[in-house]
N, C-alpha and C positions, 0 to 999 in steps of 0.2 A: 648555600648556593655557590657552585664552582664556575670557573670560566676556563675555556680551552681555546687556544689559537691554532689554526690549521693553515698550512701553506699549500697551495694548490697550483701546480704548473701544468698547463695544457698545450699541446702542440697540434695544430690543425694543418692539413694540406689544402691549399687554396688553388682552385683551377686557374689557369692562365687566362682563359676567356670563357664567355658564355654563362658566367655565374649570375643568377638572379636571386631575388629575396627569398623565393621558395627553396632555393638550393641552400641558402644560409640556414633557414629554419629547419629544413628537412635533415640536414647533416647534424645540426645540434640535437634534434630529437633522437636521431639514431645513436648519438653518443651519450644521451642523458642516462641510459641504464648503466653504462660503464662508470660514468662520473658519480652518480648517486650510490652505486654499489661500492665503489672505492671509498667514498666519504663515510658511508655507513660502516664499512669494515674498519676504517681507521678510528671512528668514534667508539666502536665496540672494543677495539684493542686498548684505547686509552682508558675507558671505564673499567675494563677488566684488570688492567695493570694496577690501577689505583685501588680497586676493591680488594685484590689479592694482597697487596702490600699492607693494607689496613688490617686484614684478617690475620696475617702472619705476625704483624707487629703487636696486635692485641693479645695473641695467645701463641707465642712461638713454640711452646712445648706440645701444643695440640695440632697445629696446622703446618704441613710441610708441602713445599712445591712438588708437583708430580708431573711435570711436563705438560703435554697437550694431547688431545684425542688423536688416535692413530690416523683417522680419516676425517676429512672436512665434513661438516654438517651443511647440507644444502638448505638455504632459507630463501623462500620466495615471497616477495612483497610487491607493492605497486611501484616501488622505485627500481626494481630489478631483482636479479637472483645473485646471491653471493654464496661462496663456499667458505665456511669458517671453522677452523679447528679451535675449539674451546680449551682454554688452559684449565688444568686440573690441580686440585689440592688433595692431599691425603689427610684424612681425619684419624689421628693416632688413637683417639679414644674408641672409635667404633670400627676402625679398620676400613672404612668406606672411602671411595674416591669421589670427590665432589667437583662439580663444574659451577663455581659461584655465579658467573654471569648469567647462566641459564635461569637460575632461580631469581636473581636480582631484577632481571628485565622481564620476567614472566613469559619466557619463551616456551612454547608447548614442547612436551617431552619427546613426542614422536612425529608430529605433523611437520611436513616440509613447508606447507603454506601457512604463513602468518595470518592472523584473523583479518587484518585490514585488507589483505590481498583478495579475499573472497567478496568484499563489499560490492565492487563494481559488477561482478558476475551475478550475485544474488539480486542486486537492484535491477539489472537488465532482465532477469528471468521473470520479473513481474509482468513484462510486456511481450517478450519473445520466448522461444523455446530455450531450454538449458543449453542445447548444442549451439544455437545461434548466439546466445549470450556469451559463452566462453570464446567463440571465434571472434566476436567483436572486441572483447576485452584484450585478446591477444593482438588483434590488428591495431588497435588504438594505443594500448599501453605496453605491448610487448611481453605481457605475462601470460604464459600458457598454462592451462589446467584442463582436466577432463570435465565433461559435463556431469559425470557421476559424482565427482568431488563437490561441485557446487550444489548438486541436489542433496547430497548427504549432509553438507554443512547447513543448508537451509533448514532441513528437518531438525537438526540439533539446535539451531538457533531458535526455531519456533517453539520447541518443547521447553526451552528455558525462559520464554517470555509469554505471559498471558496478558493481552491488552484489555481483557474484559474482567477486571476485578470488581469489587464493590463500587457502585456509582450512586448510591442513595443520596449522598450529599450534593450531587450535581443539580438536582431539581429539574429534571427533564419534564417538559410539558407536552411535547408532540412526539408521537411514535409513528414510524413508517415501516411497513413490512412488505416483503415481496418474495418471490421464489422463481426458480427456473429448473429445467431438467438438466441433469448431468449424467454422464456415462461412467460407471464404475468398473474397475477390474480387480480381480482377486489375485491370489498367489499364482505365479507362473503365467500371468497375463490372462487368467480366466475371465471371460466376459460375464459380468454380473448384471448387465442391463442398465436401464435408466432409473434414476431415483430423483427425488426433489431436493435441490439445494435451497435453503431458505436463509434469509437474513433480516435483521432489524436495525433500523437507524433511528436516532432520537435527537431532538433539539430542545434547547432551554427556552426558546421563544422566537418571535418573528425576526429578531435581529441576530439570531445565532444560527450557524449552519448545522445541518444534520451530520451526524457521525455514527459509524457502526457501533452497535452495542451487543452484537452476537451473530455468529454464523452456525448453521446446523445442516447436517446431511441426513436425509431420510428420517426426519423427526416430526412427530405430530404437533399440530399447533397447541394442543392442550399442554404438552410437555414444555414447549417453548414458553408458554404463559408462566409456568411454574419457575422456570429459570429466570425469566425477566422480573418476576416478583421478588426473587432473591437478590437480583442484581440492581434493580432500580427502585425508586420510591414510586411504586405503581399507582398509588392513590393520587399523585399529582399530575398524572397524564390526563390531558383534556381532549385531545383529538387523535384519532387513529386514521392515518392515511394508508389506503390499500386499494387493491383492484377488485375487491369483493369476491375473491376466490373462496372455494368451499372450505368452511371451517374457520375462516379467519375471524370474522366478526363475532361468530358464536363463542369463540374461545378467548379472544383478546379484548373485546369490549367490556369494560367494567361499568357499573351503574354511574350515570352522569357523564360518561365519555362519549363524544360525538364521532361518527364515522365521516370521513371526507373522501369522496371518490375523485380521481383525477379527471379533469375536464377534457384534456387532450386524449387520454385513453378512451374516454366515453365516445368521442367522435370517431376515433380510429377503429374501435371494435364494433361499432354499430353495423357496418356493412358485412362483417363476418357472420353476425347472427342472422342477417337477412339471407345471406348465402346458405347458411345452415338450414333455413326454412325453405330453401328451394328457389330463391330469386337471384338471378344473375345481375351483373352490374347495370346493364341497360334498364332493368326493371326496378332498380333501387332508387333512381334519381329523385323521384318525388318525395319519398320518405326521408332520404338523406337531407334534402333541402329543408324539410320540416324540422328536423332535429337541429340543423345549423341555424335556423331562424329563432330558436328558443333563446331569449336574451342572455341567459347565463352562459351559453356556449359561445357568445361573441366577445366576452370580456377577456382582457389580458391582465397579467400581473401589474403592468404599468398603469392600467386604468384604475386598479384597486389602490395603488400607492398614491394616486392623485386625489383620492376621496378626502373630503373635509366634513366636519360635523354638520355643516349646513346642507350637505348632500343626502342627509338621512331620508327625507321624503322620496327622493329619487330611487334610493336603494330599496326602500319598502315597496315602491311601485314595481321595481324590477323583479323582486321576489314574487309578487302576485302575478305578474305577467309570465314569469317563468313557470309557475304552477299551472297557469292556464295553457301555456304552450305545450307542456308535457301531457296535460289532459287531452288536448286536441290530437296529439300524436297517438295517444293510447286509443282514442276513438277510431283512428285510421288503421290501427293494428288489430284486426279481427283475431281473437284468440284461437279460432279454428284454423286460420290461414297462417298466422305468424306466432305460433306458440312460444318459440325460443326468444324471438325478438321482443315480444310483449313482456315476457318475464324479465328480460334484461332491463328494459326501460322502467318497469315497476320497481326494480331494485336500485336503479341509478338515480331516479328523479329527486329523491329526498337527500341522500348524502352528497350529491354533486353541488348542492347549494349551501353546504355547511359553512363555507368560507364567508358567504354573505351574511348569514345569521350570526356568525361569530363577530363580524365587524359591527353589526347592529347592537350586539350585546356589550361589546367591550371597546370598539373603536380600533381594534388591532387587526392588521392585515396579515393573513396567513396564506400559505401557498394554495393556489387553486388548481395547480397542475404539479405532478411529481416528476415530470420529464427531466427538468434540469437537475433535480436532486439525484435521480437515478443515472445521470450521465457517467459518473465514475464507475458504476457497476456495468455499464455497457462495455467498458474496457476490460473489466474482469470477465464478463461473459465471453467476450471475443477470445481472450487468452485461454479460457477453459474449454470452449467448444470448437474453436478453429485451429488452435495450436496444440493444446494438450490432448484433447479429444477423449482420452480415457484416463481415469485417476483411481488410486486407491483412496478409501475414505479418509484414513489418517493423513495420507500425503496431501490430499486436497485441503483438509482442515488446517494443516500446518502452513501450506502455501497461502491460504486466506488470512491467517494470522499475520504473516509478513506483509501482505497487501495493506493491512490496517495502517502500518507505519509508512509504507512507501507511497501509496496512492491516496488514502483517505486522510492521514495525518502526517504529511511529509515533514512537518516541523519536528516530529518526534523521531524521525529516522536516525539522526546522529546518536540518540540515546542507546541504540543497539550496538554502537561501536565505541571507539575511544573518545568520549566527550572531554572537553577541556576541564569540566568541573571535577571529574573523577580521575583523570590521568594527566599529571603535569607533563608539559612538553618542553623540549629544548627550544630556545629562542635565539634567533640570529640578531646580534646587537651591532655588528659592524661588517661592512662589505667594501672591499677595495679591489679594483681590477686594473691591471696595467698590461700593456702589450708591447711587443717588439717583433720585428721581422727577423726570422732566424737565418734566412738566406740573404746573400749579398745582392744588392740591386745593380744590375749592369746596364 
């Protein structure tokens, strides 16, 4: 462990009048890039000098000083941009010219942007466009870069990190799947039309949050099932949360696994099916009120969390009344008049009460609606459909990989960069500041 002492002298021009606190802060922020850049350059010079001295002293017959690079190397980071001419050594054994500090500090051979300089832009591109992300990073931090640089480095980053390795030891019990349409483009911007983007999230229990376990583009549910079986301990999955889309339950339900439909989605989608059967909003009111009066549709997650073992008779009664309520609704839905709506209710009435039956069997409260769980994906959908609009398949999958760390598991975001565990850092141990007026007071 070494120690270095640096002397820093700063001169500031102070306005004679009109100075406010924002002026102090703003001026210091504008100077921060110069200050940090000079400190970084000085530290690199000190480290380089000591490194070269040690190499020459350890083998003076092999290493010879060979001046510095003819042109300064531009290095851009979040602290600012510096131009640095790396000192060189000549290796007499191989005849090669070496730049010891480049290798010692792990500086990329050709890139001007250091890895940590890309972190703010890549992080912002999870929420806004690549162009907007780079302009905001430049506005806030003063580091300019092209949007294509951020896009390229994001792709490289994603290819080197797979968040969905083997997870069988995690013991997931609940599985949630969903999908949405995305617009793809091919080479030279060729429009490939819309395909289905699908994802799966899993939870270890009622006290654990759901987290992504897979993203897929234009992939059948049967193939997704095979991948999930390789990735998860599928036999431990107890409940499948889904919207009942075509092919989901047929392919993803295993024997003994229960489907749970989202209560909120059930109420929201009911009017759409009535409209599909030819009934406009004014004609739907009576049937909508019938569905909303079904006991299971009035429950909230807070109601479920207040249940106690002594409430069991009330819950059993609610299940029976819910069954009766759905049967009365079906009687009002003539299959000749409401073919789509009746089929929808027939498919909804059993799985929408799974959370009640699960509580009766185990006393455990599970989600009755997936709305809160899907909240993070609403941000993803907005970014994909309202900002990006058209994507290449690989580009979208790589972007989704990075969202895993930034949006769904933000505590893992630092693992993509220079974490303390893997990369030792210099540490400031002492700071002293003094000041004096350079001009005479009259």
